[in-house]
C-alpha positions as CSV (number, residue, x, y, z in Angstrom):
1,M,0.1,0.0,0.2
2,D,3.1,2.7,-0.6
3,G,2.9,3.7,3.3
4,K,-0.4,5.4,3.3
5,V,-3.0,4.7,5.6
6,G,-6.6,5.4,5.7
7,V,-8.1,7.3,8.7
8,I,-11.3,7.0,10.8
9,G,-12.5,10.3,13.0
10,L,-11.7,13.5,11.2
11,D,-11.1,15.0,15.0
12,S,-8.8,12.5,15.6
13,I,-5.2,12.3,16.4
14,S,-4.5,10.4,13.4
15,A,-6.5,12.9,11.1
16,R,-3.8,15.4,12.2
17,K,-1.1,13.7,11.1
18,K,-2.4,12.0,8.2
19,E,-0.9,14.4,5.7
20,A,2.7,13.0,7.3
21,D,5.0,12.2,4.2
22,P,5.1,8.6,3.3
23,S,7.7,9.2,1.2
24,F,9.5,10.3,4.0
25,W,8.8,6.9,5.6
26,E,10.1,5.2,3.3
27,T,13.2,7.0,3.5
28,L,13.7,6.1,7.0
29,R,13.0,2.3,6.8
30,G,15.5,1.9,4.5
31,F,18.5,4.0,6.5
32,H,17.2,1.8,9.4
33,Q,18.2,-1.4,7.7
34,E,21.6,0.5,6.7
35,L,22.4,1.0,10.3
36,L,22.1,-2.5,10.2
37,K,24.3,-3.9,8.1
38,L,26.5,-1.2,9.7
39,E,27.4,-2.8,12.5
40,K,25.6,-5.4,15.2
41,S,24.4,-2.2,17.1
42,P,25.9,1.3,15.7
43,D,25.8,3.9,18.6
44,A,23.2,7.2,19.3
45,L,26.4,9.2,18.0
46,K,27.2,7.5,14.9
47,I,23.4,7.1,14.3
48,R,23.2,11.3,14.2
49,R,26.1,11.8,12.3
50,L,24.7,9.8,9.3
51,A,21.7,10.9,9.7
52,D,22.8,14.6,9.4
53,A,24.6,13.2,6.0
54,R,22.0,12.4,5.1
55,N,19.7,15.4,5.6
56,L,17.3,13.5,7.6
57,T,15.5,14.7,11.1
58,L,15.1,11.5,13.1
59,P,11.9,11.0,14.9
60,T,12.8,10.7,18.7
61,W,11.8,7.1,18.6
62,F,14.1,6.0,16.2
63,L,16.9,6.0,18.3
64,G,15.4,2.7,20.5
65,S,14.2,1.5,17.7
66,V,17.9,0.3,16.4
67,R,17.7,-1.1,19.8
68,A,14.6,-2.8,19.6
69,S,15.6,-4.5,16.7
70,E,18.1,-7.4,18.6
71,K,15.1,-7.3,21.0
72,L,13.1,-8.4,17.6
73,S,15.5,-10.9,16.9
74,A,14.7,-13.7,19.5
75,K,10.6,-13.0,18.9
76,H,10.8,-13.5,15.2
77,P,12.8,-15.3,12.6
78,L,13.3,-11.7,10.3
79,G,13.2,-9.6,13.7
80,R,16.7,-7.9,13.3
81,R,15.2,-6.1,10.1
82,L,11.8,-5.5,11.6
83,I,11.2,-1.7,13.0
84,A,9.4,-0.9,15.8
85,S,9.8,1.4,18.8
86,T,11.3,0.7,22.1
87,E,7.5,-0.1,24.2
88,A,6.4,-1.5,21.0
89,A,9.2,-4.2,21.0
90,E,8.9,-5.1,24.7
91,M,5.4,-5.6,24.4
92,A,5.4,-8.1,21.3
93,S,5.2,-11.6,21.9
94,R,7.7,-14.8,20.9
95,R,6.5,-16.3,18.3
96,E,6.2,-19.8,20.5
97,V,4.2,-18.0,22.8
98,A,1.9,-16.2,20.2
99,R,1.4,-19.7,18.7
100,I,-0.3,-20.8,22.2
101,R,-2.3,-18.5,21.9
102,F,-3.8,-18.5,18.6
103,S,-3.8,-22.4,18.7
104,L,-6.4,-21.8,21.5
105,L,-8.8,-20.8,19.0
106,K,-11.2,-23.8,17.8
107,S,-13.2,-22.6,15.0
108,P,-12.1,-21.9,11.8
109,I,-12.1,-17.9,11.3
110,N,-14.8,-17.5,9.0
111,G,-13.9,-13.5,7.3
112,P,-11.1,-11.2,7.8
113,A,-9.1,-10.9,11.1
114,F,-9.3,-7.9,12.6
115,F,-5.9,-6.4,14.8
116,P,-7.2,-3.1,16.3
117,A,-4.0,-1.5,18.6
118,C,-1.5,-3.6,16.2
119,G,1.5,-1.7,17.2
120,A,4.2,-2.6,15.7
121,G,2.7,-5.4,14.2
122,L,4.6,-8.4,15.4
123,D,1.4,-10.6,16.7
124,L,0.3,-9.6,12.9
125,L,2.8,-11.2,11.7
126,H,2.8,-14.0,13.7
127,F,-0.9,-15.1,13.1
128,H,-0.1,-14.1,9.1
129,D,2.6,-17.1,9.5
130,L,-0.2,-19.6,10.7
131,H,-2.9,-18.2,8.4
132,P,-1.6,-16.7,5.1
133,K,-4.6,-16.8,3.4
134,T,-7.1,-15.0,6.0
135,P,-7.4,-11.0,4.9
136,L,-6.0,-9.0,7.4
137,I,-7.3,-5.5,8.6
138,F,-4.7,-4.1,11.0
139,S,-5.4,-0.6,12.9
140,D,-3.2,1.9,15.6
141,I,-3.7,5.0,16.9
142,D,-0.2,5.8,16.2
143,V,0.3,7.0,12.5
144,D,3.6,6.2,13.0
145,H,3.3,2.3,15.0
146,L,0.7,1.9,12.0
147,R,3.5,2.1,9.5
148,M,6.0,0.6,11.4
149,A,3.0,-2.5,11.1
150,N,3.1,-1.9,7.7
151,S,6.4,-1.5,7.2
152,N,6.9,-5.3,8.8
153,M,4.3,-7.1,7.0
154,K,6.1,-5.6,4.0
155,I,9.6,-7.1,4.7
156,T,7.9,-10.8,6.0
157,A,4.9,-11.2,3.9
158,G,5.6,-9.3,0.8
159,E,3.3,-6.3,-0.8
160,G,0.0,-5.6,-0.3
161,K,-0.9,-7.9,2.7
162,G,-3.0,-6.5,4.8
163,T,-5.2,-3.4,5.2
164,P,-3.9,-0.9,7.7
165,L,-6.2,2.2,9.4
166,C,-6.5,4.7,11.5
167,H,-8.3,5.3,14.3
168,D,-9.1,7.5,17.6
169,A,-9.6,5.5,21.1
170,S,-12.4,8.0,21.7
171,R,-13.8,6.0,18.8
172,L,-13.1,2.9,20.0
173,P,-15.0,0.5,18.8
174,F,-15.7,2.0,15.8
175,K,-17.8,-0.9,13.6
176,C,-15.6,-3.5,11.7
177,T,-17.0,-6.7,11.6
178,S,-14.8,-9.5,11.5
179,G,-14.1,-13.1,11.8
180,Y,-11.7,-12.9,14.4
181,T,-10.4,-10.3,16.6
182,F,-7.4,-9.7,18.5
183,I,-6.4,-6.5,20.5
184,D,-3.2,-6.0,22.9
185,P,-3.9,-3.2,24.5
186,A,-0.6,-1.0,25.4
187,R,1.0,-1.6,29.2
188,R,3.5,0.8,28.5
189,K,4.4,4.2,27.4
190,G,8.5,4.8,27.6
191,N,9.4,4.4,30.9
192,E,5.5,4.5,32.5
193,K,4.3,1.0,32.9
194,F,0.5,1.1,33.0
195,S,-1.9,-1.0,35.3
196,V,-5.4,-3.0,34.4
197,K,-7.2,0.5,34.9
198,N,-5.2,2.8,32.6
199,M,-4.3,0.3,29.8
200,E,-4.8,2.0,26.0
201,P,-7.1,1.2,25.2
202,S,-9.5,1.0,28.0
203,L,-10.6,-2.7,28.7
204,S,-14.2,-1.8,28.7
205,D,-13.4,-0.5,25.2
206,S,-11.3,-3.0,24.2
207,L,-13.6,-5.7,25.5
208,A,-16.8,-4.2,23.4
209,L,-14.8,-5.4,20.6
210,A,-16.3,-9.1,21.6
211,G,-19.9,-8.3,20.2
212,S,-18.2,-7.8,16.5
213,T,-16.8,-10.5,16.1
214,E,-17.0,-14.6,15.3
215,L,-13.4,-15.2,17.7
216,F,-12.6,-12.5,20.0
217,Q,-9.2,-12.5,21.8
218,I,-7.2,-10.3,24.3
219,K,-4.2,-10.1,25.8
220,L,-3.7,-9.1,29.0
221,P,-1.0,-8.6,31.8
222,A,0.2,-12.0,33.3
223,G,-1.2,-10.8,36.5
224,F,-5.0,-10.1,35.2
225,D,-7.4,-11.6,37.7
226,P,-10.8,-12.4,35.4
227,E,-12.7,-12.2,38.9
228,R,-11.2,-8.6,39.8
229,H,-10.6,-6.9,37.1
230,L,-13.3,-7.6,34.7
231,P,-15.9,-5.0,34.3
232,S,-19.3,-6.3,36.1
233,S,-21.2,-6.8,33.1
234,I,-18.6,-9.0,32.1
235,D,-19.4,-13.0,33.2
236,P,-15.6,-14.5,33.4
237,A,-17.3,-18.0,33.5
238,N,-18.5,-17.9,29.8
239,W,-14.9,-17.0,28.6
240,Q,-11.4,-19.3,28.4
241,W,-9.0,-17.9,30.2
242,D,-4.8,-19.2,29.1
243,W,-1.9,-18.2,31.1
244,I,1.5,-18.8,29.0
245,Q,4.6,-18.9,30.7
246,Y,8.0,-18.5,28.6
247,G,11.3,-20.3,30.8
248,R,10.8,-18.7,34.2
249,D,8.1,-15.7,33.8
250,V,4.5,-15.8,32.8
251,V,4.4,-13.2,29.8
252,E,0.5,-13.1,29.4
253,C,-2.7,-13.8,29.8
254,V,-5.3,-14.6,27.0
255,G,-9.3,-13.9,26.9
256,T,-10.6,-15.9,24.8
257,L,-14.5,-15.9,23.6
258,Q,-15.9,-18.4,21.2
259,S,-18.8,-21.0,20.8
260,S,-16.9,-23.9,21.6
261,K,-15.2,-23.1,24.8
262,S,-13.0,-26.3,25.1
263,H,-11.8,-25.0,29.7
264,S,-12.2,-22.3,31.5
265,R,-8.7,-22.0,32.8
266,G,-5.6,-23.5,31.3
267,A,-2.1,-22.4,32.4
268,H,0.5,-23.5,29.5
269,V,4.9,-23.2,30.1
270,I,6.9,-23.3,27.4
271,D,10.7,-24.2,28.0
272,S,13.1,-22.0,27.1
273,V,16.0,-24.1,25.4
274,S,14.6,-27.0,24.4
275,G,10.9,-25.4,23.0
276,Q,8.9,-28.1,24.7
277,T,5.0,-26.7,25.5
278,D,3.2,-28.5,28.7
279,S,-0.1,-27.5,29.3
280,W,-2.5,-28.4,32.0
281,V,-6.7,-26.8,31.5
282,T,-9.8,-27.7,33.9
283,T,-13.1,-26.9,34.1
284,S,-13.2,-27.4,37.3
285,I,-11.9,-23.8,39.0
286,G,-14.5,-23.9,41.8
287,D,-13.5,-26.7,43.4
288,S,-11.7,-26.3,46.3
289,H,-9.0,-28.3,47.7
290,Q,-10.7,-30.9,50.7
291,Y,-7.3,-32.8,51.7
292,E,-5.7,-32.7,55.0
293,F,-2.4,-30.9,55.3
294,R,0.9,-33.1,55.1
295,D,4.4,-32.6,57.1
296,I,7.6,-32.8,55.1
297,S,10.1,-34.9,56.1
298,T,12.8,-36.9,54.7
299,D,12.2,-39.0,51.5
300,S,9.1,-36.4,51.0
301,I,8.2,-36.2,47.6
302,V,7.1,-32.2,47.4
303,L,6.1,-30.5,44.3
304,I,5.9,-26.9,43.9
305,P,3.3,-25.5,40.9
306,E,4.6,-23.4,37.9
307,A,4.4,-19.8,38.2
308,S,2.0,-20.0,35.4
309,L,-0.7,-21.8,38.3
310,K,-0.3,-19.0,40.4
311,P,-1.9,-15.7,38.6
312,S,-4.1,-18.0,37.0
313,C,-5.6,-19.2,40.7
314,L,-5.3,-22.9,39.1
315,T,-3.6,-24.2,41.8
316,Q,-5.9,-26.3,43.8
317,A,-7.6,-27.6,40.8
318,W,-4.2,-28.4,39.9
319,A,-3.2,-29.9,43.0
320,K,-6.3,-32.0,43.6
321,D,-6.5,-33.0,39.9
322,H,-3.4,-35.0,40.9
323,D,-4.1,-36.5,44.2
324,L,-1.3,-34.2,46.0
325,Y,-1.5,-32.9,49.5
326,P,-1.2,-29.4,50.4
327,T,1.6,-28.8,53.5
328,S,1.3,-25.7,55.9
329,Y,3.8,-23.7,54.0
330,P,1.4,-21.7,51.1
331,G,1.8,-23.5,47.3
332,I,4.0,-26.8,48.5
333,F,2.5,-30.5,48.3
334,I,3.6,-33.7,48.8
335,S,2.6,-35.8,46.7
336,E,2.0,-40.1,47.8
337,T,1.8,-41.4,44.0
338,P,5.1,-42.3,41.7
339,G,5.3,-40.9,38.5
340,S,5.7,-37.2,37.4
341,T,3.1,-34.5,37.3
342,P,2.4,-32.3,34.7
343,L,3.2,-28.5,35.2
344,G,4.8,-29.8,38.3
345,K,8.8,-29.3,39.9
346,R,9.0,-32.8,41.4
347,F,12.3,-33.1,44.6
348,K,13.4,-35.3,46.9
349,T,13.8,-33.8,50.5
350,H,16.9,-34.9,51.8
351,G,15.3,-32.6,55.1
352,K,15.3,-29.5,56.8
353,S,17.5,-26.9,58.1
354,R,18.0,-23.6,59.3
355,P,18.9,-21.4,56.9
356,S,22.7,-20.9,56.9
357,I,25.3,-23.2,54.9
358,R,26.9,-24.1,57.8
359,D,23.2,-25.7,59.6
360,I,22.5,-27.2,55.8
361,T,26.3,-29.0,55.5
362,R,25.3,-30.8,59.0
363,Q,21.9,-31.2,58.2
364,F,22.2,-33.8,54.8
365,S,26.3,-34.4,54.2
366,G,25.7,-35.0,50.6
367,S,25.1,-31.3,50.5
368,K,29.0,-30.5,50.9
369,K,30.2,-31.8,47.7
370,S,27.0,-30.4,45.4
371,R,26.6,-27.4,43.7
372,L,23.2,-25.3,45.7
373,E,20.9,-23.7,43.4
374,P,18.3,-21.1,45.5
375,L,14.7,-21.1,45.5
376,S,12.5,-19.2,47.1
377,E,8.4,-18.9,47.6
378,G,6.8,-16.7,48.8
379,D,9.5,-14.8,50.7
380,R,12.4,-13.6,49.0
381,F,15.7,-15.2,49.1
382,P,18.1,-14.0,51.9
383,R,20.8,-12.1,50.3
384,D,23.3,-13.4,53.2
385,L,22.2,-16.8,52.4
386,Q,22.9,-16.5,49.1
387,K,26.1,-15.1,49.2
388,S,27.3,-18.4,51.0
389,I,25.8,-20.3,48.5
390,E,27.9,-18.6,46.0
391,S,31.4,-19.2,47.7
392,H,30.4,-23.0,48.9
393,N,29.7,-23.5,44.5
394,R,33.1,-21.5,43.7
395,N,34.4,-25.3,45.3
396,I,32.4,-27.6,43.6
397,P,32.6,-28.7,39.9
398,K,29.9,-27.2,37.1
399,E,29.2,-31.3,36.0
400,T,28.6,-31.9,39.9
401,V,25.5,-33.0,41.3
402,T,23.2,-30.2,42.1
403,L,20.9,-29.6,45.5
404,N,17.9,-27.1,45.5
405,I,17.6,-24.9,48.9
406,L,14.1,-23.5,48.9
407,F,13.9,-20.7,51.5
408,L,10.1,-20.8,53.3
409,T,8.9,-18.5,56.5
410,L,5.9,-19.6,58.2
411,G,5.2,-16.9,61.0
412,K,8.0,-16.2,62.7
413,K,9.7,-19.4,61.8
414,K,12.6,-19.1,58.8
415,E,13.7,-22.4,57.4
416,V,15.2,-24.1,54.7
417,L,14.5,-27.6,52.9
418,I,17.0,-29.8,51.0
419,L,16.0,-30.6,47.8
420,E,16.6,-33.0,44.6
421,R,14.8,-32.3,41.4
422,I,13.8,-36.1,40.3
């Protein structure tokens, strides 16, 4: 579409910026590609000198976009060639995360896919990779973001892929009937991070788009709580809620509205090294775990749920589903059956001790010749114990068996569990 964008709303921000020169944007994109060929990460002074030599006045976000290209390289195979502002690159999803999110759609997409608040367009690109024949419509209130998305589509999918539109957030939702709508409200601007209450577009405006589409998904912060954060007019039971974890971090909550809802809540963990995904879903989120508490003793099998189960309020249902017994420590369970448990780290217990290296090595003699790795549940791992563990590990070969040291508090009592991963 040669860098041109359509505009909805004559009084919108986009309308005031619509006269921005598309040819300048094409020159800017070419300059961006030239910089990336020059060296891996040119410094700001070199970038400005090269721009001055070409009589280019750079937008304020441009310097960050060169650095953002490195971040995007971990999120898309062609990421280093893409252009994005720093905040757009921070909010963009990895390909592995996006694939899980889009796989939650159980019905065929009949009609175009609509991506309002598209930012730099990473989710748009991930979707196009999976559904190359589905027509695309994408929009953003910032004409620069929209041109980033349009430029990135050209790089990855070729000319003429998708219809870009500008809109004013105050007019959202505008009428756009689609087979599928995905929205990722902005969660940050510059160094400012937004809460659920002040995302752009607002949560209410974003959810209102569900009324004009057959399939709807919204990407929300990892700590989103449907019962607490949804508007009172929205019943969370009518939706499907999934939390996606990449490595150790829970990166997003996804709300899906579709007629063929397969589960109420789900958690999905992507191994950041192997790329393998483990999932667990349930329809019994309202059930409570009634098993009696069990004590942790030497040789107990201890399970610690993955992080994605915690913000999703799934821990109790997960424990009940796998016959796990709660302990007096929140979030720590005991198993009395052999075998693995999806989305749970499984350990053999070698005992408890006071939180000091001397007491740990006294309690379990094998720890003297093992590398130690800190864990924590609830309270942060004590810094002095962390330093003692680092000092201990300097004298232990890296290929040696590793023991996990789990720091726990119960009231005023502080202690550690000595654990071995199984």
